[in-house]
N, C-alpha and C positions, 0 to 999 in steps of 0.2 A: 505493500500500500505504499502510496505517495506521503512524503512528510508535508502537512497540513499549510507550512510556511512558504513553499515554493508554488501554490496555488493563488493565494490571495493578493488579488488589489485593491486594495482602498483609495475611492473616489474623493472621499473627504466635501462632498455637494453638501452647499450649504442649504439645511431642508427650510421650506417656506409651512406659513401655518398650516392606509395599509393597512354501503357507503361508510361512511364516515365517523369517525370517533366523537363521541358528545362530551359534554362538560355539563355538571351541576353544581348548586350552591347548599351548603348546610340551611337546616331549618326551612326549608322550600319545598313542598309537595309538588314533585317533578317527575313526569310521563315518559319514559324514552323507551324507545323500540331494540330490542335484542334477537338474536337469532332461538328460533324454536326448535333446532337442531344442533348447533355448535355450542360450546362453552364460549362464555360471555365472562371478559375482564372487565373489575372497578379497580381502577388505581386512587390508594390514597395518597397525597403528598406529606403525610408521617408515616405513623403506626396504625395498621387497621386494630382495633380493639374488639369488634362484637360484629355478629350478621344475624339478623333475626327475621325470620319468614315462616311463612305458616307450614309446615311438614304434610299438612292433610293435602295440599296441593302438588300439580305437576313439575315440582322445582328441587332441585337439590342444589347445595352448595357448600364451600368453606372457605376459610380465609387465611393468610400467614403473610407474616411479616404487611408490607405496603397494599397488598393484592387480596380481592375475594372474587372468588369466581362461580358462577352459576350457570345451569344447565338444567332446560327441562325434558322431562321423560318423554319418551317415544314409545308411544303405546301397539304393537302386532296385534294386528287381526287376522286371522289367516296369511294371505300374501302381503297383506295391504299393513303400512307403515300408517299411523293417527300421530300428527303433530300438535303441539298444546297452542291454543290460539286463547287463552284464558287471561285477562290481566290478573297480576300477582303483584303485592303488595312487600316492599324489601325494605328494612332500614340498615343501613351501616354506621356503624359509629368508628369514626374516622377522628384521631387528632383532639376528641374528647368532643366533636363536633357529629352531631347526628343529621345524617342525609336520608330523607323520606322519597322512596321510590318506587313508581309504578311502572314496572315492567309489562312492556308490552310484546309478546311473542310473534315474532313476524318469520315468514320465510327470506331469509337473505342470511348472508354471512355473519361468522364471530364478531361483534361489533367490541372495542373499548369504550368505559366510559369512566372518564377522567374527574373525579371529586376535588372541586375548586377551596381554598381555604378561605376563612371571611376575607375581605377586601383589605380591610386594612393590615391585618399579618402580611398579604403579600407585598405591599407597597414598600412596608418597612423592611423587609427581607431584601429586596432588592434594592432599595437606596441604601441601604448598608451594604452590601456586596459591592455596588458602582462607586461608592464615595471617593471623591478626590481622585476618580480616572479619567482620562482624556478622552474625548469623544471616539480616537480613532482606536484605543485600548479596548475601549467598551465594544466598538462593532468587531475587533478581531476576537475578543473573549466569547462572544455569543456565537460568532462563526465555529469556535475551536468546541464548545460545548455540542451544537450542531453534528459538526463532524463526526464526533462519538456517540452521538447519539444519548447524550446523557444530562440532562436538565435538571434544574433544582426544584423544587415543590413550587416555588412561587412564581413559575412562570405559568403562563397559560397557554397552553398547545391545543390544536384545532386542526384536524384532519381535514381534507378536502381534496376534490378531485376538479382540475378546472385548466381546461386547453389554453394556452398563449401562443399568439403569431409571433415569431423572432427572426426565422430565416426560412425558407422552402424546403432547406434539406433539414431540418431538424424537427422533431416532436417534442413538444414543450410541456408537461405537466405540471401544472401546482399542485405539491402534494399536502404542504403544510405550513400553518400560520405557526410562530410561536412569539406572543406578546408577554415583553416586560415591562408589567405594568408600575408606574411611578417612576420610571425612566426615559419612558416616552418611544423605546424602541421596538420593532417587528423584525423579527426575522422570517424570510419566505423559504423554503426547499422546494426547487426544481427538480424535477425528475426529466431529463433529455434523452432523447433516444435517435440516431442516425437514420435518416430516410434515404441517404446517398449508397451508389452503388460500390464507390470506393471509400478508402480514409479520408476524413474531414477532419479540419482544425477547427475548435470552437476555441472564443476569444471573450474575454470578460467585456470588451465593448460592444459584443453583440448584444449585450442584455442592457444597454443604455436606454431603455424605452419607457416611454410613459406606462403602457399596458404591463410592463415588469413590475415598475414602482415609482409612484411621481414624485418622490421625494427621496430616491438612493442614496445611500451612504457609500457601500461597499459589495465588492462579488467576489465570489472565490469560486471557481470550478475544480472538481476533482481530479478529472482526468481530461486534459486538453485535445486528444487525437483519438478520434473514434473511429471504428469498424463499423462496416454497413452492420445495422440494426443494436450496435451495442451501444449501450447506456450509461449516464453517468449523473452527479447530483451537481446542481447548481444552486451557493446559497448567496441571498440577496439580503443585505441588512439596511433599513429604510428608517426616517423619521416619521413614527406617528404623526398623521395632519393634526389630528383633533388636543395632541401634544402630552397626551397622558401618561 
């Protein structure tokens, strides 16, 4: 694997006034769609302390460290499989906060649900982490975390699937937003795939486009040379327009 430092270009442009995993907050009754056939994961920003659900219903689960996992029972009747469609109430105790979840079993792949800490806690953790750090180092620090796929629990991570037009020989898919609330920065992780018949070069300058980010600060490309149908990751750090 390439060393991260060789693929980062910091642009330091002045910013002006940026399926899928789901996120839920504590003390709010929240409905989420989950898979009725695969294992679903709930991620706690600290320690998962308890998991309560009705064992009489078609649901099983367990928790360990910062994760909880649930799965719905599949009933076999003759040669046919019957999948659960009934809503279930689930309570998760994470870092002393109670999350009330109404699960909607659906015909969909396994999903990940992230439990968001109370807003004040996230802001304080992020501000302390980036205190006295220059803007270019903040951007570099976030890219390093994204490169290793290791984010602090105070970050808000949102999975997505959104195509962006950059150049004809590239398929560019936005896969993830990572908001660092309290600092006003957001990371976007793109997956890019070559559509060319031969090897191509990909440059950071290719992503200096308003549809990639209207307030871009930094770009990092994991692999600059792609063979046909080969994919790599692109990390973009931007200044959030709302300034949060």
